[in-house]
C-alpha atoms as one frame of an Amber mdcrd trajectory, in Angstrom:
protein
   0.000   0.000   0.000   1.441   3.407  -0.999   1.635   6.314   1.435  -1.043
   8.204  -0.514  -3.363   5.200  -0.450  -2.893   4.887   3.292  -3.704   8.578
   3.780  -6.780   8.240   1.566  -7.966   5.255   3.575  -7.529   7.222   6.819
  -9.474  10.210   5.483 -12.312   7.915   4.409 -12.462   6.489   7.949 -15.776
   7.836   9.238 -14.617   8.481  12.809 -11.615  10.500  11.641 -13.771  12.227
   9.031 -16.200  13.238  11.793 -13.386  14.742  13.864 -11.825  16.545  10.910
 -15.044  18.091   9.626 -17.044  18.752  12.798 -14.374  19.941  15.218 -13.275
  22.872  13.069 -15.024  26.250  12.530 -17.689  24.867  10.189 -19.243  28.066
   8.848 -15.843  29.698   8.294 -14.526  26.565   6.565 -17.585  26.524   4.327
 -17.093  30.160   3.289 -13.391  29.544   2.622 -14.263  26.489   0.514 -16.657
  28.615  -1.507 -13.821  31.020  -2.385 -11.210  28.326  -2.987 -13.531  26.367
  -5.284 -13.823  29.414  -7.584 -10.073  29.772  -8.166  -9.398  29.561 -11.906
  -5.888  28.177 -12.267  -5.196  25.119 -14.381  -2.459  23.715 -12.084  -4.569
  24.228  -8.967  -7.644  22.636 -10.581  -5.643  19.644 -11.846  -4.153  19.042
  -8.395  -7.540  19.460  -6.708  -9.266  17.005  -9.051  -6.469  14.460  -8.620
  -6.906  14.646  -4.850 -10.696  14.391  -5.181 -10.389  11.247  -7.291  -7.983
   9.669  -4.814  -9.794  10.514  -1.592 -13.463  10.633  -2.631 -13.826   8.530
  -5.781 -14.662  11.342  -8.196 -15.882   9.727 -11.441 -16.188  11.938 -14.531
 -16.987   9.258 -17.104 -20.581  10.459 -17.530 -19.779  14.203 -17.334 -20.651
  16.368 -20.343 -17.155  17.841 -20.232 -13.946  16.745 -18.525 -11.963  20.010
 -18.597 -12.954  22.487 -15.899 -11.986  26.086 -15.195 -12.392  25.696 -11.408
 -13.251  23.072  -8.806 -16.738  24.575  -8.553 -17.120  24.097 -12.304 -16.478
  20.383 -11.712 -18.686  20.095  -8.609 -21.643  21.558 -10.525 -20.948  19.655
 -13.753 -23.655  18.593 -16.184 -24.053  15.062 -17.475 -23.822  13.736 -20.993
 -27.168  13.650 -22.752 -28.947  10.382 -21.902 -26.609   9.520 -19.009 -29.604
   9.330 -16.624 -32.742   7.860 -18.259 -35.883   9.185 -16.553 -38.442   6.602
 -15.399 -41.439   7.168 -17.685 -44.073   5.483 -15.486 -46.580   8.180 -14.473
 -47.274   6.370 -11.190 -43.624   6.627 -10.111 -41.779   9.449  -8.379 -38.232
   9.553  -9.688 -35.209  10.093  -7.488 -34.263  13.775  -7.777 -30.531  13.023
  -7.538 -27.781  10.447  -7.510 -27.559   9.278  -3.907 -27.136   6.613  -1.270
 -30.441   5.859   0.432 -30.359   6.591   4.163 -33.244   6.434   6.633 -36.600
   5.981   4.907 -40.116   4.780   5.687 -43.329   6.071   7.235 -43.803   9.385
   9.039 -44.991   8.171  12.464 -46.309  10.462  15.209 -44.913  13.512  13.450
 -41.347  12.179  13.535 -38.901  10.509  11.144 -35.540   8.818  11.573 -32.219
  10.533  11.052 -30.438   7.228  11.657 -31.418   3.974  13.356 -32.826   4.794
  16.804 -32.279   8.524  16.269 -35.648  10.203  15.488 -36.320  13.909  15.036
 -39.600  15.871  15.003 -40.730  16.817  11.526 -41.827  20.187  12.893 -38.206
  20.997  13.720 -37.227  20.384  10.104 -40.170  21.917   8.221 -41.343  24.579
  10.681 -44.947  24.387   9.436 -47.661  22.617  11.451 -50.006  22.279   8.480
 -47.283  20.638   6.400 -46.410  18.292   9.258 -50.071  17.222   9.542 -50.231
  16.683   5.795 -47.356  14.192   5.887 -48.576  12.272   8.935 -48.694   8.621
   7.839 -46.879   9.494   4.621 -43.462   8.460   3.346 -39.994   9.938   3.484
 -36.622   9.048   1.986 -33.227  10.475   2.917 -30.896  10.737  -0.080 -27.213
  11.377   0.681 -24.969  12.786  -2.029 -21.300  11.983  -1.508 -18.498  14.349
  -2.469 -17.696  12.503  -5.688 -21.266  12.280  -6.996 -23.159  14.346  -9.543
 -24.484  17.350  -7.586 -27.454  18.589  -9.600 -31.012  17.660  -8.636 -34.153
  17.327 -10.710 -37.949  17.317 -10.553 -39.274  13.933  -9.316 -42.421  14.251
 -11.451 -44.321  16.720 -13.620 -45.037  19.400 -11.052 -45.631  23.012 -10.118
 -43.123  24.435  -7.640 -45.313  26.566  -5.383 -42.941  27.851  -2.721 -39.420
  27.718  -1.351 -38.679  28.366   2.322 -35.057  29.087   3.183 -33.840  28.273
   6.697 -30.385  29.502   7.682 -28.388  27.299  10.017 -25.213  25.406  10.776
 -23.098  23.275   8.424 -22.582  19.964  10.232 -21.245  17.107   8.140 -24.137
  14.833   7.129 -22.230  11.558   6.805 -23.569   8.465   8.639 -21.281   8.750
  11.657 -22.419  12.352  12.282 -26.071  11.339  11.906 -25.550   8.739  14.642
 -23.947  11.256  17.023 -25.544  14.678  16.519 -29.210  14.908  17.528 -31.610
  16.604  15.091 -28.712  17.345  12.762 -30.834  18.045   9.671 -32.926  20.459
  11.754 -29.792  22.416  12.694 -28.306  22.761   9.214 -28.975  25.315   6.504
 -31.709  24.061   4.174 -34.361  24.883   1.597 -37.922  23.512   1.780 -39.312
  23.141  -1.746 -43.047  22.462  -2.194 -43.928  20.691  -5.455 -47.560  20.076
  -6.474 -47.913  17.095  -8.826 -49.803  18.167 -11.927 -51.475  14.775 -12.451
 -52.651  13.799  -8.957 -52.450  17.011  -6.918 -50.211  15.400  -4.286 -47.839
  17.810  -2.562 -44.266  16.506  -2.607 -41.693  18.358  -0.520 -37.974  18.236
  -1.179 -35.602  19.450   1.516 -32.039  20.001   0.242 -29.863  20.195   3.367
 -26.495  21.939   3.116 -23.440  20.663   4.975 -19.859  21.578   5.733 -18.014
  22.835   2.629 -21.333  23.248   0.757 -20.943  26.868  -0.281 -24.457  27.380
  -1.641 -27.675  25.904  -3.044 -28.697  27.205  -6.472 -32.370  26.980  -7.512
 -33.097  27.936 -11.104 -36.702  28.996 -10.505 -36.070  31.135  -7.396 -33.504
  33.453  -9.041 -31.485  33.642  -5.829 -28.362  31.937  -4.531 -29.052  30.491
  -1.079 -25.977  30.556   1.117 -24.762  31.408   4.623 -24.745  35.157   3.910
 -28.210  35.223   2.318 -30.404  37.845   4.032 -33.393  37.911   1.684 -36.957
  36.762   2.392 -37.290  33.389   4.103 -40.413  32.450   2.131 -40.086  32.744
  -1.650 -43.334  32.303  -3.660 -42.840  30.399  -6.925 -44.903  29.463  -9.955
 -42.525  27.192 -11.867 -43.863  24.384 -14.053 -41.326  21.566 -14.373 -41.356
  18.314 -16.300 -40.263  15.066 -14.683 -36.469  14.957 -14.697 -36.075  18.654
 -15.459 -33.202  20.259 -13.601 -34.157  22.192 -10.458 -30.756  23.314  -9.207
 -27.534  22.122  -7.618 -25.320  21.940  -4.555 -21.787  23.237  -4.809 -20.607
  20.093  -2.996 -22.123  16.827  -1.687 -25.017  16.922   0.778 -28.523  15.489
   1.383 -32.048  15.765  -0.017 -34.988  14.496   2.048 -38.133  13.661   0.044
 -41.585  13.736   1.694 -44.786  12.334   0.176 -48.287  12.019   1.687 -50.224
   8.832   2.392 -51.182   7.149  -0.856 -47.548   7.172  -1.957 -45.157   4.347
  -0.983 -41.413   3.812  -1.100 -40.269   1.347  -3.768 -40.508  -1.997  -1.959
 -37.088  -3.369  -2.862 -35.105  -0.298  -1.738 -33.013  -0.653   1.409 -30.796
   1.701   3.404 -27.347   1.779   1.837 -28.622   1.181  -1.699 -27.342   3.480
  -4.411 -29.942   5.123  -6.604 -29.435   7.301  -9.635 -31.311  10.404 -10.635
 -34.347   9.431 -12.704 -34.807   5.939 -11.243 -38.097   5.116  -9.492 -38.001
   6.085  -5.811 -41.687   5.988  -4.783 -44.992   4.776  -6.223 -48.240   6.771
  -6.316 -50.988   4.349  -5.293 -53.955   6.688  -4.802
């Protein structure tokens, strides 16, 4: 084993990763990362991408381009046309992103799981009693984007985006070891709450992109704002954006998490299990009524 391989293996160790990313000034580190990722220097970008491939498994085989002017340009890369076929079944909700499935299941007693045995109140995440009541008995799925994954996210179905609520917060790491140690982590982090009304059935689907350490911002095409730690605009942003299934909604500037909520009458795909990888466009949930 080479010295670099040994270092890479250490960095991927979840306990060490937790210490490195959560025992430093998280908000400051995130702002610094935002600036560093915009540096346009070919030598710097080449070195950064080489390190990303070694430590975090960056795979650019399905990227539309492979030459980037900055690290941010790579993090927010587009895919080749046809790289992610969109499930055409009208009764299916597609995964909005490439991800590893985390906690998922039924919303019980107004709470969902962050990790096994680690519940959190939905009210703390969404901040809206009416929305919490709406999802009682419904389904949720936690989708974790790793650092090397494709970072754009897409509409899970033909829908109308009605509203975005921005909640400022912390930037805890959202990897599994942090989710098992930090209570109500998603409720503490910066996030956007995106309400999507399905055009066919009228169901309200809510996507919650949750930022994390080193995630410099969340870009939403239809909101015409960049949501980041210094954002001081309105918390509630009315929208009227009609999107087709699989149409791009926005992107993270690094890996993070999207939590999908659906009401009763929608079920998680039966064969999916925690730890499974799912790609954007694949069936995530089924509309039953």
